[in-house]
N, C-alpha and C positions, 0 to 999 in steps of 0.2 A: 802378544796375541790379546792381550785386554786393552788395547788401544780402542777407544770408542769410534774412531774412523775405520776399525777393521771389523767387518761384519762376520759374525760366527753364528751359525745356525745351531740352537740347543735343544730343538724339539727331538724327543725320543722317537723310537720307532713305533710304539703303540698310539703316540699322538697322531703319526702319519696314518695307520692303519684305521684310526677311529676317524680322520678326516675323509678317507677313500670310502668308507662306509657310509658316514653321513651324506656326502655327495653322489653316492651311487656309483663309484668309479670301479671298474675291475682291474684287480691286480693282474697283469701279463707275467710279469717277472719279478721277482724278489730273491735278490742273492745277499746275505749278510755273513759278516765277520764278528764272532763273539770272543769273548775274553772270559774264560771260566773263572780268573782270578779277581776279575772285577768285584768291586765292594759296592753293593746297593745301597744308596743312603737310605734311611727310613723313611725320609720325606716322597722319595720316589714311589716306595710301596704304598703310601697313603693316596698318592694323585693318580696312581695306576692299581688299584687294588685288585681287578680282575687279570693282570698284564701276566703272562707267561715269563717265568724268570729269565730265560733264554732271551726273550725280547728285551728285558730290562739291562742284560749283560752285552748286548749288540753294540759293538762300537766304530762299526763302518756298514752301511748298507745301500744296496742300490735298488730302487723300487721303480718300475714301469707300469703307470696305469692307464686305461682307458674308459673313454666315455661308452656307454651301453649303447647298441645300436638299434 
């Protein structure tokens, strides 16, 4: 999985939520799977100081965004 030819999306849920807010997109649907045993690296807390711990422990999510009308 570390092959440079294999694209892996490494953005976290708080980053997507921030982008949705920045571009004024409405969240139509958000489903997420969390892992309560996930260890959050201190760097992630520094990068996302206002993020909910549950958002940082999200291991899989599906988000549907919509442009405002």
